[in-house]
TINU-648349 format. One line per field, with one value per residue: x, y, z of N, C-alpha, C, CB in turn; residue number from 1; residue in three letters. Coordinates in Angstrom, 2 decimals. Glycine has a CB too. Example, Ala and Ser with C-alpha at 12.3 -4.5 7.8 and 13.67 -1.06 7.14 Angstrom:
% TINU-648349
nu	c(13.19 | 12.85)
nv	c(-5.69 | -2.25)
nw	c(7.80 | 7.08)
cau	c(12.30 | 13.67)
cav	c(-4.50 | -1.06)
caw	c(7.80 | 7.14)
cu	c(13.20 | 12.90)
cv	c(-3.30 | 0.03)
cw	c(7.80 | 7.87)
cbu	c(11.31 | 14.08)
cbv	c(-4.47 | -0.60)
cbw	c(9.05 | 5.72)
seq	c(1 | 2)
type	c(ALA | SER)
***
This chain:
% TINU-648349
nu	c(-42.31 | -45.81 | -46.82 | -48.04 | -48.86 | -51.84 | -52.45 | -53.64 | -56.74 | -58.61 | -57.33 | -54.76 | -52.32 | -49.25 | -49.59 | -49.13 | -47.85 | -48.37 | -47.31 | -48.70 | -48.39 | -50.30 | -51.67 | -52.14 | -52.10 | -52.85 | -52.10 | -52.82 | -50.47 | -50.59 | -50.71 | -53.13 | -55.38 | -56.06 | -56.99 | -57.37 | -57.13 | -57.94 | -57.19 | -56.65 | -58.27 | -60.82 | -60.85 | -62.45 | -64.90 | -65.59 | -64.52 | -63.95 | -61.97 | -59.71 | -56.79 | -54.56 | -52.48 | -50.05 | -50.30 | -53.00 | -53.78 | -53.14 | -54.42 | -57.36 | -57.02 | -56.62 | -58.40 | -60.53 | -62.44 | -62.95 | -64.99 | -67.76 | -68.19 | -69.74 | -72.12 | -72.17 | -72.51)
nv	c(8.81 | 7.78 | 5.84 | 3.47 | 5.49 | 4.62 | 4.45 | 7.40 | 7.06 | 7.72 | 8.64 | 6.88 | 7.75 | 9.12 | 9.77 | 12.81 | 13.50 | 16.51 | 19.04 | 21.55 | 24.17 | 23.37 | 21.14 | 18.28 | 16.75 | 14.90 | 14.91 | 14.62 | 13.74 | 14.33 | 16.64 | 16.82 | 16.01 | 16.23 | 16.04 | 15.84 | 16.09 | 17.12 | 19.43 | 22.96 | 25.10 | 23.08 | 23.01 | 24.36 | 23.99 | 21.57 | 20.11 | 17.32 | 17.08 | 17.83 | 17.18 | 15.70 | 14.56 | 12.95 | 10.17 | 9.65 | 11.78 | 9.52 | 7.21 | 8.41 | 8.77 | 6.92 | 4.94 | 5.04 | 5.43 | 5.20 | 7.33 | 5.83 | 6.27 | 7.23 | 5.17 | 5.70 | 3.51)
nw	c(86.20 | 87.43 | 86.83 | 84.27 | 81.19 | 79.11 | 75.35 | 73.69 | 74.04 | 71.65 | 69.19 | 69.22 | 69.64 | 71.63 | 75.06 | 77.70 | 80.74 | 81.99 | 84.80 | 86.36 | 88.31 | 90.91 | 90.11 | 87.90 | 84.70 | 82.20 | 78.65 | 75.40 | 72.73 | 69.24 | 68.06 | 66.12 | 67.53 | 70.35 | 72.69 | 76.13 | 79.36 | 82.38 | 82.73 | 82.68 | 83.04 | 82.81 | 85.51 | 86.91 | 86.27 | 86.13 | 88.93 | 89.27 | 87.41 | 87.96 | 88.86 | 91.63 | 92.35 | 90.54 | 89.89 | 90.48 | 88.05 | 86.20 | 86.57 | 85.96 | 83.48 | 82.27 | 82.66 | 80.70 | 77.68 | 73.72 | 71.96 | 69.64 | 66.77 | 64.49 | 62.56 | 58.89 | 56.63)
cau	c(-44.37 | -45.91 | -48.04 | -47.97 | -50.40 | -52.05 | -52.48 | -54.53 | -57.93 | -59.08 | -55.99 | -53.45 | -51.16 | -48.84 | -50.05 | -47.96 | -48.07 | -47.60 | -47.81 | -49.25 | -49.14 | -50.54 | -52.15 | -51.38 | -53.02 | -52.30 | -52.84 | -52.47 | -49.06 | -51.28 | -51.23 | -54.46 | -56.53 | -55.91 | -57.35 | -57.17 | -57.57 | -57.76 | -56.74 | -56.90 | -60.05 | -61.25 | -61.16 | -63.40 | -65.89 | -65.35 | -63.34 | -63.55 | -61.57 | -58.42 | -55.69 | -53.83 | -51.09 | -49.74 | -50.74 | -54.21 | -54.53 | -52.84 | -55.62 | -58.15 | -57.02 | -56.52 | -60.29 | -61.73 | -62.73 | -63.38 | -67.18 | -67.92 | -68.03 | -71.52 | -72.26 | -72.97 | -71.83)
cav	c(8.97 | 7.25 | 4.20 | 3.61 | 5.60 | 3.59 | 5.52 | 8.10 | 5.98 | 8.28 | 8.35 | 5.88 | 8.16 | 8.52 | 10.66 | 12.88 | 14.57 | 17.73 | 19.46 | 23.36 | 24.70 | 22.35 | 20.59 | 17.40 | 16.80 | 14.53 | 15.79 | 13.20 | 13.86 | 14.01 | 17.99 | 16.84 | 14.82 | 17.59 | 15.33 | 16.65 | 15.48 | 17.67 | 20.66 | 24.06 | 25.58 | 21.93 | 22.31 | 25.28 | 23.86 | 19.64 | 20.00 | 16.25 | 16.60 | 18.29 | 16.28 | 16.84 | 13.68 | 12.28 | 8.54 | 10.00 | 11.98 | 8.69 | 7.00 | 8.52 | 9.01 | 5.10 | 4.84 | 7.12 | 4.95 | 6.05 | 6.91 | 5.73 | 6.54 | 6.78 | 3.97 | 5.86 | 3.20)
caw	c(86.35 | 89.01 | 86.23 | 82.86 | 80.39 | 78.01 | 74.17 | 73.67 | 72.79 | 70.05 | 68.15 | 69.40 | 69.62 | 73.18 | 76.36 | 78.15 | 81.57 | 82.56 | 86.04 | 86.00 | 89.59 | 92.05 | 89.66 | 87.14 | 83.90 | 80.69 | 77.48 | 73.62 | 71.90 | 68.79 | 67.79 | 65.35 | 67.78 | 71.38 | 74.34 | 77.42 | 80.73 | 83.87 | 82.64 | 84.20 | 82.20 | 83.17 | 86.88 | 87.54 | 85.85 | 86.62 | 89.85 | 89.13 | 86.15 | 88.48 | 89.98 | 92.55 | 92.17 | 89.26 | 89.77 | 89.78 | 86.66 | 85.30 | 86.66 | 85.03 | 81.95 | 81.55 | 81.88 | 79.69 | 76.45 | 72.97 | 71.35 | 68.80 | 65.80 | 64.25 | 61.38 | 58.26 | 55.69)
cu	c(-43.67 | -46.51 | -47.53 | -49.35 | -50.51 | -52.07 | -53.42 | -55.79 | -58.73 | -58.25 | -55.69 | -52.15 | -50.65 | -49.17 | -49.38 | -48.57 | -47.83 | -48.08 | -48.25 | -49.81 | -48.88 | -51.32 | -51.34 | -53.16 | -52.11 | -53.35 | -52.36 | -51.44 | -49.72 | -51.83 | -52.99 | -55.97 | -57.28 | -56.40 | -56.83 | -57.54 | -57.14 | -57.06 | -57.28 | -58.47 | -61.32 | -62.43 | -62.54 | -65.24 | -66.47 | -64.21 | -62.71 | -62.55 | -60.07 | -57.56 | -54.82 | -52.54 | -51.06 | -50.30 | -52.48 | -54.84 | -53.74 | -54.33 | -56.87 | -58.38 | -56.76 | -57.88 | -61.21 | -61.10 | -63.18 | -64.83 | -66.94 | -68.54 | -69.59 | -71.86 | -72.42 | -72.95 | -73.60)
cv	c(7.26 | 5.81 | 4.53 | 4.28 | 5.26 | 5.26 | 6.42 | 7.45 | 7.10 | 8.72 | 7.20 | 6.71 | 8.58 | 9.71 | 11.75 | 13.86 | 15.54 | 18.09 | 21.12 | 23.28 | 23.96 | 20.87 | 19.68 | 17.35 | 16.56 | 14.50 | 14.78 | 14.34 | 14.62 | 16.27 | 18.37 | 16.13 | 16.53 | 17.21 | 15.46 | 15.97 | 16.64 | 19.14 | 21.79 | 24.65 | 24.30 | 22.11 | 23.47 | 24.59 | 22.24 | 19.42 | 18.14 | 16.09 | 17.43 | 17.03 | 16.41 | 15.48 | 13.03 | 10.48 | 8.96 | 10.30 | 10.77 | 7.30 | 6.88 | 8.51 | 7.20 | 4.25 | 5.52 | 5.65 | 5.41 | 6.00 | 6.45 | 5.96 | 6.32 | 6.02 | 4.82 | 5.07 | 2.46)
cw	c(87.38 | 87.93 | 84.90 | 82.30 | 79.10 | 77.29 | 74.57 | 72.89 | 72.23 | 69.19 | 67.66 | 69.38 | 71.67 | 73.76 | 76.64 | 79.81 | 81.68 | 83.63 | 85.76 | 87.60 | 90.35 | 91.42 | 88.52 | 86.13 | 83.14 | 79.66 | 76.11 | 73.05 | 71.10 | 68.71 | 66.79 | 66.77 | 70.01 | 72.36 | 75.02 | 78.42 | 81.97 | 84.02 | 83.15 | 84.14 | 82.55 | 83.96 | 88.04 | 87.52 | 86.54 | 87.19 | 89.67 | 87.86 | 86.27 | 89.13 | 90.38 | 93.01 | 91.11 | 88.98 | 89.74 | 88.56 | 86.13 | 85.18 | 86.32 | 84.29 | 81.63 | 81.68 | 80.79 | 78.66 | 75.50 | 73.15 | 69.93 | 68.00 | 64.72 | 62.90 | 60.02 | 57.08 | 54.89)
cbu	c(-46.17 | -47.29 | -50.39 | -47.68 | -50.97 | -53.66 | -52.85 | -54.02 | -59.32 | -59.93 | -54.77 | -53.33 | -51.29 | -47.16 | -50.01 | -46.78 | -47.93 | -47.54 | -46.60 | -50.92 | -50.49 | -51.61 | -52.98 | -50.49 | -53.90 | -51.60 | -52.14 | -54.48 | -48.21 | -51.99 | -49.85 | -54.09 | -54.99 | -56.55 | -57.43 | -57.84 | -56.69 | -56.81 | -56.61 | -55.62 | -59.85 | -60.28 | -59.20 | -63.18 | -65.69 | -65.25 | -64.02 | -64.64 | -62.74 | -58.72 | -55.25 | -55.15 | -50.80 | -48.03 | -50.10 | -54.43 | -54.34 | -51.20 | -55.68 | -58.44 | -55.49 | -55.22 | -61.24 | -60.65 | -63.25 | -62.91 | -68.73 | -67.82 | -66.81 | -72.60 | -73.78 | -73.03 | -70.24)
cbv	c(8.69 | 8.33 | 4.22 | 2.17 | 6.95 | 2.19 | 4.99 | 9.25 | 4.58 | 9.36 | 8.61 | 4.72 | 9.56 | 7.96 | 10.00 | 13.69 | 14.52 | 18.86 | 19.20 | 23.79 | 24.87 | 23.18 | 21.29 | 15.69 | 17.79 | 13.07 | 17.75 | 12.74 | 12.53 | 12.49 | 18.57 | 15.47 | 11.85 | 18.94 | 14.21 | 17.86 | 13.85 | 16.58 | 20.86 | 25.77 | 25.56 | 21.23 | 22.18 | 26.85 | 24.12 | 18.40 | 20.47 | 15.52 | 17.00 | 19.45 | 15.39 | 17.73 | 12.68 | 12.41 | 7.27 | 10.65 | 13.61 | 8.16 | 7.26 | 8.80 | 10.35 | 3.96 | 5.18 | 10.19 | 4.26 | 5.87 | 8.81 | 5.33 | 5.85 | 8.27 | 2.83 | 6.95 | 2.14)
cbw	c(83.88 | 90.58 | 86.35 | 82.22 | 80.33 | 78.00 | 72.72 | 73.23 | 73.67 | 69.99 | 68.68 | 68.14 | 68.35 | 73.57 | 77.58 | 76.81 | 82.25 | 81.81 | 87.28 | 84.32 | 89.66 | 93.29 | 89.51 | 88.19 | 83.76 | 80.62 | 77.36 | 71.84 | 71.19 | 69.61 | 66.91 | 63.58 | 68.39 | 71.09 | 74.72 | 77.51 | 80.97 | 84.71 | 81.62 | 84.17 | 79.86 | 83.77 | 87.79 | 86.54 | 84.34 | 85.33 | 91.70 | 89.15 | 84.75 | 89.60 | 89.87 | 94.28 | 93.16 | 89.23 | 91.46 | 90.12 | 85.73 | 85.81 | 86.96 | 84.90 | 81.30 | 82.57 | 82.83 | 79.42 | 76.47 | 71.71 | 71.12 | 68.82 | 65.62 | 64.15 | 61.62 | 58.16 | 56.20)
seq	c(1 | 2 | 3 | 4 | 5 | 6 | 7 | 8 | 9 | 10 | 11 | 12 | 13 | 14 | 15 | 16 | 17 | 18 | 19 | 20 | 21 | 22 | 23 | 24 | 25 | 26 | 27 | 28 | 29 | 30 | 31 | 32 | 33 | 34 | 35 | 36 | 37 | 38 | 39 | 40 | 41 | 42 | 43 | 44 | 45 | 46 | 47 | 48 | 49 | 50 | 51 | 52 | 53 | 54 | 55 | 56 | 57 | 58 | 59 | 60 | 61 | 62 | 63 | 64 | 65 | 66 | 67 | 68 | 69 | 70 | 71 | 72 | 73)
type	c(UNK | UNK | UNK | UNK | UNK | UNK | UNK | UNK | UNK | UNK | UNK | UNK | UNK | UNK | UNK | UNK | UNK | UNK | UNK | UNK | UNK | UNK | UNK | UNK | UNK | UNK | UNK | UNK | UNK | UNK | UNK | UNK | UNK | UNK | UNK | UNK | UNK | UNK | UNK | UNK | UNK | UNK | UNK | UNK | UNK | UNK | UNK | UNK | UNK | UNK | UNK | UNK | UNK | UNK | UNK | UNK | UNK | UNK | UNK | UNK | UNK | UNK | UNK | UNK | UNK | UNK | UNK | UNK | UNK | UNK | UNK | UNK | UNK)
***
């Protein structure tokens, strides 16, 4: 691996790097979360989510921040 992956910004689970063809993506390992960055369906409508190398995909994942849940309290 080209760099250290931070935990999922939404659920805290460990992510994994995968290669699809010549592109890379990262996804959360939690089936309940399903957070992903760079998958094939993103590439056609969001080319900035398609990564040519593993280091680029890791850098993009590690800059993600969680969205704040609304306070209903």
